[in-house]
N, C-alpha and C positions, 0 to 999 in steps of 0.2 A: 503493499500500500504506499501510496505517495504519503509524505509527512504532513505537507499542507495541500490537499487534493481541492479541486474547485467544487464550490458548492451550486448544484442547480437546482431549481424548484421545478416541482411538475406542473404548477398552475400558474406561475408569474413568468412574465414576458420580459425578455432580456434583449439586450441590443449589441451583444457580443463583445469582445475584446477589441481595443483600438490597434490599429498598425501604424498611423500615422498621427502626426499633432501638429495642426497648423500655428499653434501657438504654446509657447512653454507655459505660460500663464493660464491655470485652471479657471475658466468664468465661475463665478459663485452668485450671479444675477438672475439666473433663468428660475425664478421660482414657480412657474408654471410646469416644469418638470418634476415628475415625483422623484424621490430618492431612489436610490439602487434597492432592487428586488430584495426583500427581506429572504432569508434561509428558514424560512417556515412556510405552512401551509396556510396563515391566516388571511382570509380574502378580504378585499377592500369594502368598503362601508356598502351596504347592499342599497340597490336601489328599489324603491317602491313599485310594485307592480299592480297595486290595489286598484289604480283607476284605469288598468288596461281592459278595453271590453272584449268580450269573446267574440272571436271571428265568425262569420257565418258560412254555413257548410257550402263546400264546393259544388256549384251545379254544373248539370252537362254543359260540354262545350257548345258554344254558340253554332248556329248553324253557317255555312259560308256566305249565305246572304244577309244574315242578321249581323256578322261579324263586322265592327268597326273598321275602317281603313287602316290599312298600315302607313305610318308615317314614312316619307320617304326619306327624312333623315338617318333612319335605322335599317333600311331594307338591307344593306350589304355588311353591318356590322356583326362581328363573331364574337367579341369579348365584351362584358359588361364594362369593365374598366378602361377600355378603348371610348367606349360609347361616352362614357361620364366625363372625359377628358375634352368632350365637345361642348361643354356648358352649357347643355340642353336647357331651352326656356329662361336662357340668361340673357339679358340685354349686350348685345355684341357692340364692343368699343373699337375705334380704330385711331390711330395716332393723328391722321387728318381728315376732315369729311369737308374740306373747303374747296373740292373741285366743282368744275363749271358745267354746265348742261352740255358745253361742247365736248368736254370729256365722255359723257354719256354717249354721245354721237359716236365718237371717235372707238369706243369700244365696242358698240354694235358692230360697226365696219370692220373691226380687227378680228373680232371672233368668228364673224361670217366669211372672211379672207381664208381660201383653202392653200395658197400656194407658200407657205412659209418657207418652204424649201428655197425658193428664188427670191435672196435677200435684196436684190436691187429692186423688184416690184414691191416688196414689202417697205421698203424704206419711202419709195415713192407714194405709196398708199400714206405712209405716216407723215410725208412732207405736206400732204394736201390738208391736214388737220393742224399743221405745227402754228400758222397764224392765228388760229383761235384758241390755243390751249394756254394755259396761264401757268407756264413755268412748272416747276418741281412739284407743286400741290397736284395738277392734273396727271403728270407722268407719274408720280407715286401712286395715285388712285388706280391708274390704268396697270402699273405692274401687280398690283395686289389682285385686281379684279381676273387679269389673266391668269395669276398663279392659282386662284381659287376655281378656276375652270380646267386646270390642268395643262394649260398652254404654255410649257416652260419655254421652247424655242422661241414663241413669238415674244415673251416676255424679255428675254435676253436681247433679241434683235431690237426692242423698243428702248431697252434699257443702255445700250451701246449708242443708238442714235440719240438718245436725250444725254447722255453725259457728255457726248463730243460737243454739243451745240450749248451746252450750259458752261459758262465762263467763271462764274462765282463758286469758289471752293465749297462753301458751307452749303449751297444747293446741290452741288455734286454729292457732297458728304450725305445729304438725305436720300439723294437716290440712291447711292450705294448700300445703304441700311435697309431700305424698302427690299431691293432685289437680293440682298443677303436673306433677309427675313422670308422673302417668298421661295426661295431655293430651299431653306432650311424645311419650311412646311411642305415640300414637294419631296424631301428626302434627298434632294441632290447635293448633299454636304460638300462633297469633293469640288464642286463646280463654285458653290458658297465661298469655300476657301480661296479659289482663285480670283473671284471677283474682290475679296476683301483683301488680298494681296496687290492686286492692281490699283486698287483704291489707296492703300497704303503709299505704295511707291509713288502714285501720282499725286500725292498731297493733299488728298481730300478724304482719305479713310483714317485719319487718327482723330475720330471722334468716341465718346463714350457709347453712341448708338450704333456705331459699325461694330464695335467690340462686342457690345450686349447682343446684336444680332447674330454673330458668329457664334456665340456661347450658346444661344437658344438652337441655333441649327446642328451645332455638334449635339446638344441634349436630345433633341427631338429624334435622334440617331442612337440614342444609347451610349453616345461617345464621351462619357463625364469626364474622362481622364484629359481628352483632348481640351474639355471646355474649360478644365481648371488651369491648363496651361496658357491658354489664351486670357483666362481672368488674371492669373498671375503676371503676364507680360504687360498688362496695362499701366502698372506702375512705372516702366522703362520708359513709357512714352508720355508720363507725366499726367497720365488721367487718372481722375478719383471714380471709383466705380459707385453708380447713383443706384436707388431704387429698382430700377428695371434691370441693372445689371447683376444686383444680387439675388432678383427673383429669378433671373435666367439661370444663374449658375446653381442656386437651391434646387430648382427644379431639374436641371441637368444631372446632378448628383443623384436624386432621387430616382430619375428614370433610368438611371445606369445602376441601380442596384446597391449604391453606397449605405454603409448602416447609418441609422439615424443619429448617433452620436456624432459622427464625421462631419453630416450635413448641418447639425446644429453649430457646429463651430463658425459656419459662415453667416448664421444669424447673430451670434456673439459679436462677430466682427462687424458686421452693419450697424448694430448698437452701439457698439464702443466708437464708430466714426459718425455718430449722430443721424445716420439712415434710420428713419421710424418705417418698421414692416407696415404692409397693408393686408388687405384681404387674400391677393394672389399669394403673398408670402406665407401666408399660413396655410393656404390651401394646399400649396406645394408640400409644406411640412407635414400634412395630413395625409398627402399621398405617400409620402415616405413610409408613414405609419401603416398606412393600408395595405403596402407590398409587404411587410413584415409582420402583421398581424398585431401591432403593438397597440391594442386597443386602450389600454389604461393612459399611455402617452397621448394618444389620440383625444382621448376624452380631456386630458389636461390641457391640451392645446387649444380645444374647442372653448372651454371655459375662461384661457385667457383671452379669445377674441372678445368673448362678451366683456370681460373685465376692462379691456381696453376701448371699448364701444367700438368694434369693427364688426360691420355688419356681416351675418352669416348668410350666405344664398344657397340654394340648392345644391350647387357644386360641393358646397362645404360639409352639407349634412349626408350626400350621397359618399364622399369619401370617409367620412367617419363612421357610416354604417358598413362600409367595405371593410375598415379596420376591424370592428367589432365582429362582424360575421367572421371573417378570417381568423378572430380570436376565439371562436366558438360562444361567443356570449350571445346567444340568440335571444333569450328571453329580455334582454336588455334591449335589443332592437326595436321592440314593440315601442318600448318608452320614448326612443328616438323618433320614432314615426309620429307618436303622440305629441311630442315636442313640436316638431315639424309644422303639424297643422295647428298647434297652439299659436305660434309664430307667423301664421299665415302664410307660409311657405309650401306651396302645393307639391306632394310627392309626384313624380314624373316615371317614367317606363324605367329609366335608370335606377331610382329609387327602389321599385319593386323588384327589378330584376336581380339586385343585388341581394336582397333579403331572402327572395325565394330561393337563389342558388344557394344561400348560406343553411336556410332549411333542409333543401334537399340534401347537401352534403352530409347534415348531421343527419339523415335519415329520419328527420320530422317531415314526411310527407304530407300529413293532415295540416298542419300549420301553411306549408308550401301551397297546397291547392287552394286553401282559404283564401290566400293572397291572390292567388289568380284569379278567383271569383270576386274579390274586391275590385281588381283592375277592371275586369268586365263591367262591374257595377257602376265604376266611374268613368267607364267610355275611355279608358287608355289603350291606345293600339299596342297590341304586342308587336315587339320587334323580332328579329331572328333569335337575338340572345334569351328573350323570352319563351318562344317556341321551343327552342332546344333545351331548356331547362325542362320544361313541361315533358316533352317528350322522354327525357332521360327518367324522370320519376315514374311515369308510367310504365316504360320499359322494365325497370327496376322492381316495380311493385307487381308486373305479372298483369297489367291490365290492358291487354294487348288491342281491345277494341277501341280503348281511348286514345291509345297511340297511334292507331291507324286514321283516328278522327283527326287527330293534330297534324298529321302528314297530309291528309286531305286539305285542312283548312290553311296550311303553309302554301298549299299550291293554289288554291283559291285567290289569295291574297298576292300571288306573284311572287313567293320566296322559295326559291329552289335550295333543295338539300343540299348543304355544304360538308366539308368534311368533320366540322363538329356534329352536324346532325347524325351521320353515318356512326361517328364515334360513340355516340349516345345510344344507338341502335345496338352496336357490338358489344358496348360494356354491359346494356341491360339484359340483351338475350344471354350473354356469355354468362352472366351472374346466375342466372337461373338454369344453366346448363342446357340450354337451347342451341345446340351446336349446329343443327341444319340450317337453322334461321341465322344463325352466324356466318355460316359460309354463304348463303344465300344474299345476304346484305352485303358482304364484301364483295362478291361477284357482280352485284348491281353497280356498287360503286365504281368499280374499274368500267363497266359499261357506259357509265354516264360521264366518265372521263374526270372524277373528281380525285384529285391525285392523293393518296394516303400519306398521312404525316409520321412523325415519329411515335405520337402517340396512338395512332392505329395500330402501328407494328406492335408496340408496347402491350396494347391491350389484348391483340389476338393472341400474343405469346404467353400472356399471363392466362388469359381464358382456357386456351388449350391446355397449358402445363397443369393449370388445377383441377381439369377433367381427365389426367393421365393420358391425354393426347398427344403425344410428344413428338411423334411422327408429323402429324399437321403443324405443331409449332415449329417444327425443325424446318419445314417447307416456307413457312411463313419467313423465319428468319433468314433464310438463303435469298428470298425475294427482297427482304429489307436490306441486305448487303448488296444485292445486285442494282439498287436504284440509288445507290452511293451515299445513303444515309448513314449517320455515326452515332452509335447508341449513346444512350444516357442512363442517366441514375435508375428511371422508372424501368427502362428495358431490363438492365443488368438485376435489380432488385427482383423482378419476376422471375428471372432466371435462377437466381440464389434461393429464392422462396420454393420455386419447384424442387430444387436440390435438396432443401431441408425436409420438405414433406416427404420425400422419397427415403430420406435416411442417409442421403449421402452428404452429409455435413462437411466432411474433408474437401470435398470438391467444391462446396459453395466457399468454403474459406478461401481456397485457392482462387475462386473466381474473384472475389473481392481484391486479391492480390494483382490480378489480372486489370481489373477496370481500374485501381489505382494506378497502375502502368500506363494506361491509356489516358490520363488525365481526367479521369471522372471521379469525383469524391463521393464514397458511399455517405449514406443518410442514416438516420435512425430507424427507418423502416426496414433499412438492408440489414442493419445489425438485430433487430428485432427478430426476425426471421432465425438467425443462427441462435441467439439465446435461447427463444423458445424452443428450438429443435433439440438444443444440448437439455433443455429440462424437461422435454418429453418423452425421449427414446434412450434406451440403456443399450440398443443394438445398433449404434452407428456404424459406419465405416470409420476405419483410423484414417486420420488426419494425413498420414504418409500413404494414404491410398493412391491408386494408380493416376487419377485424374489431376494430382497435385502435381504430377511431374510432366504433364503434357508438353510436348513441344510444338513449335510450328506458329502459325497466324494465329491471331485473336478469333477469325470465322472457324478454323478448323478447329480450335479448342472448343468453341460451343458447340459446333456439329458433333464432336465426339461426346460431349456431355449428353446432347440430346439421344445419341444413339444408346448411349448406356442407359438412360432413362427409359428409353423404349424397351430394353432389355428387361430391365428391372420391373416394368409395369406388367410384363407379361408373366413374369415369376416374384410375386409379392413378398414371398416368403424370405425374409432377410437371414443371412448368416452373421453369427456374432464374430465380431474380430478376434482373430486368436490371441493377438499381440495386446488385446485390451486397449482402453482408452480411458484417460483420466479425465471424466466429464467435468470435475468440477474445476480442475485446472484450466481446462481448454475454454470454459465459460467465463472465468476470471480474466484470461488471457485477452478475450473478445471484449468484454467490459472496460478492460483497462486502456485499449486499442482506441475505443470510443472515448475516452479521458484524452488520449493524446491528439487525437484529431478534433478536439472541442466539440464533439456532437452531443447535443442536450438530448437526453432521453424523455419518455413522454410515459404516459400511464401505460401502454402496451409494454414497453420495457420493464417496468416494476411488476406487471401482472405474470410476464415471463420468469422475473426472477423469483418472484413467490411460487410459482408453479414448479421451478426448479428445486426450492426448498422442500415442498411436499414430496419429492422423491428422493431426498437425502437420506442415506441409511443411518445417519447420526444426527443428533443434535448440534454437535461440533461443526459438521459439514456445513449444516444451514446456517449457523452463525455466521462462518465466512462470508457465506453469499449474503446476508442481511447486512453485513459490515458494508457491504457495497451500497446499499440504500442510505447509510448513514453519508456515504461520500455525495450521494446524488441528491439527497434531501434530508437534512437532519430531522425535521419534525415527522415526515412520513416514516422513517427509522424508529423514532420513538414510540409512533403509535402501535406499528408492527411488533416491535421488539417488547413493548408494554404487555400487549394482548398476549404474545407468546409467554411471557414471564408470569402471567396471572396477575400482572398490576391494572387489572380492568378498572377499577373504580380511579385509579390515578390518570389514566389517560382517555377515558370515554368522551371527555368533553372535546379534547384534541380530535379523537377519531370523529366525532359528529361534524366539526368543523372540516375534516377531510370528505366525509360523505356530503357534505354541503357543496363542494367543489367538485366531486363526481358526477352531481346531478346534471352539471353544465355541458358533461360529455354526451356523446350519442349512445343509444340505448345498448348497443353491443360492447362498446368499450367499458362502459360502467359495469355491465354483469360481467364480463371477463375479470374484471378486478375483484368484484365481490367474490365470485366464484374461487379464485385463486387465493385469496385470503382467507375464505372459510375452509377450503382444502388443507392449506398448510396448518391452520390451528387444529382441525379435526385430527391431522395426520400426527400431531406431537401431542394429542389427548387434551387439548383445550377445547372440551366440547361445548362447554357452556358459553365460553367467548363466541366460537363459531357459530353457534345459535342465536346469539344477540346480533352477530353481523348479519346472519341471513335475515332475522325480521327486520333488522334496519332496511336492508335492501327490499324485503317486501313493502314496508310501510312507505317506500320510497318509490315504488312502482318501478324497480329495476327489471323485474320479472313480470310481463302483464299476464292477467288471470290466472294467477299460479293458485289461489286459493278461494275455495268455497266450503260450505258447510258438507256438502255432499262430496266434494272432490279437491285432490291435491294434486296439481299438475307440475311434474317437476322436468318436463322436456328440456328446459333450457339451463338446467342447473348441473354444475360438477357435483362428484359425488358426496363430497363434504358437506357442502350446503345444502344438497338434498337430504341426507341423513338427518342434519339438523332440524330440518324443517318438518321432517316426518314426526319427529319427537313434539315439536312446538304446534304441529297441527291436531296431533293427537290430545295434547293437553287442553287444546281449546274445546274439542270435541268432549272431553271429560268435563270441563266447566259446563257446557249447554247441557250434558247429561244430569248433573247434579244440582241444576237449575230448574229441573222438571220440564226442559222444553223437548219437544219431539224431533226425533232425527228422521232424514230422508231415507227412504226404504233402502237404497243402495248406496254404500259408500265405496268410493274409488282412489285409487292411487294409481297415476299416471307416469310411467318412466318412457315410453317407446322401448324399443328393442335395439336400436342402433343404426337401423338403416337410413334414416333421414336426420340423423343427430346433427344438430348445428354447433356443438361444443365439441372440440377434438377429444377422443378418448371415451365419449359418453356411450359407447357401446358396452362400458362395464358398468352401466348406471344401474341397470335392472338387477344383475346379479348382486351387486352392492346393497340395494334397497331391500332385496329378497332375503339377504343374510341379516339385515338387521330386524326385520319383521319377526323372522325365525328365532333369533335371538332373545326376542321380548315375548316370544309365544302369542304374538299378535295375530287375531283370526282372520288374514287377508290371504288371498289366495290367486294364482295366476288366472286370467280368464280364459276359457276354453277357446274363445274366438278372437281374442287378441293378447298377443304374448309379451305386450308391453303395458298390462293393464292388470293391477291388484284390486279384488272386489271383495266385499262381504256386505252381509246384512246388517240394518242397522239395529236389530234386536241383540244379535251375536257380537257387535262391537259395544253396544252399550253394557252389556254383561260383563264383558272382559273388562271395561274400564271403571266398574264398579268394585273389582276385586281389588282388596288391601294392598296388594304386592304391586299392582300396576303403577301406582303412582312414583313409587321408587325407581322403576323401570324407564319410565318415560323422563324423571328429573335429571339432566345432564350436570355433570360437574366438571371443572378444571383439573387435569393432571396436577399442574402447578398453580400455586396460590400463594399470595404474599402473607405474611405473617398477620397483617390487618384483617385479611379475608377470612384466615382460620379460626381466629380468636372471637370476632364478631360475631360470627354465623355458624351455628350447629348444622350438621346435616338435615336435621329435622326442620331448623327453621329456613333451610334452602328449599325444603319441599313444600313448605308452606308459600315462600315466595314464588313459586311455580303458579301457586293457584291465584296469586295478583296479576299474572299475565295477560288476563283476559281483557283489560282495556288496550292492552297494545296488539292485541292478536285478532280481537274482532275488527 
């Protein structure tokens, strides 16, 4: 273990480590920035949700005839974030609106001219308007409008014509700034650089506005390093950056992916130099937060705008919502929407698309569909992004008819299926194992000449690999390489996950080494697959297996992996490695590698570590793994270690705080953590603690429809949580019996028999529950027509529950307890306590 390891929190946002510092003096006046994230699980002050109205039920899609027309502004957009940058519904401002009517006439003629390749003829056309045009104001207007129409060549010809006839340097400088800005918006950054350098050498480019325009041009193309270089060079020309310049460089750094702490240094500098930020400054900073999911920082920035009396517009709210959704704070998004309406700012299509996408990614489809219904009610036309999100929801939820309705409606309003549409279909069908439809959609995509992108191939490889269709995955990979695309972390993570689920963990580790050599950094998802595999299987291949010594190109290595996976899938019986493998050592090595690469773990990482603890042969081995939790998150370690050591009363308040934060996760992630924690506690004899955690999960609806008087459904539970829940359910039934209430005629416990299990390893759930029931002589027996259902008549169950020995059988105890627990409660008192569980259980 490192002596002073970094501490990461499961639930708090961080901005990463600074690599460069613009000034040695650390700023201390940014009071709107929160302090560094505490090394604990304490949550920020909760935001009241009491005023949130219940959303309406989602109604069927409108028919094509009744659908509101699609806004042309969004007919071709694929990204919610990209659309939001258009400042939709926001008054458009320009540097100059002082053009003359003659400029309008000239614009009409220039756009109608079709011979731009004929420079002489084009200049002759311009010359006919020259006497009526009023200097740089009219020419600047024409340059911008030609750029807005995509007429780059005409704009350049007009620029050269105008700058040659203008003799005043300051007017030439205005033209140069306008031309550079136009080229930047068109993505022609290399030409913009040439215009800038020409203006500089001509003596009219030495202006703050020309430098600012070039910085903005670089920023629009994601070239933030080049933008910073231009910004720093201004000083050598005796120029002082103004508000426009600082806004341009802050925006450029944000679009270039620079971490927030570095971008904020430009904000500090502008305030030191007496330049006051405006709405554009804060909106750009909010954009940086949205890209990184820094929702807490975004809220602080948003509040600071109000403190400074800076008006917040729809773009400000949309960007804040984007950060909140990326940070997983979906309930908070409702409050922001309510705040928008309270401030008379109307949510637009970008607003809804952002929040809907957030709910969809969190698996909260009901809320997402309700928001779609709200859009319809408000007559907000869906754009391409909205339709694709809706399509993704329906395909993932298995609602194929509604998905087809969406496709038909898209066609009726003139929106063609794009690569995002097809990716949504592939992912949705693939998640449900509909491989025939997956192939059909991919074939249609190619027939329609929609080029697959990297995500398309990554999705297909992931879908086929999870379905053990490794030969199909291999063919997709061959095609992927043939079109010249380069793999990314998503594709490699899919391959690594497939290897891990097939027990080939050594090959997966070697593939991580391979992707690193290719310059692709693994992320937390990549490592989670390996950590989870180490915790799940005791019969994995050796890390020194054949694949870790493969030679040749990257393509050949991956093909060999698929070939071995194909062989493995036809013979699923794994042989144990004769040399053995030290799972604990290997897992620790992987975790420490995450430390070295500064990869921040998430709740899935911790669930995998807890699962591994449940499979340790000794408490000492589990303690070594738990110590890694201390490195990652000290408070999380305190809760888990306290429950394991029987200090339940001391840590339960902190545990509830942890469970509060888990509520913000999607359902599958939260249930996996509850399953892992209860399994570990049960494994080491802390059965009462396991039961309390399981009951906490039930009360927070982690497992839906788990419990009724007649039936206990354990389908989505791991064996530890399930067995603890059986005890709690039977205690609750016992309370009902002793109160004199009648039970339903048939009592059932559902486990499933493993065929469609959603939790890895739950094929063992039915025998574990069966052994538990037999051990207590509980009168439940396997149903003849359902091998995953235990049933009994209410009269038999009631008779058994009335027996004096039954209470002792149902009351769980911890193997380890603190001195306070053992002295304060006798076993009889604990039995009486179980009778008091009824308010919690009902």
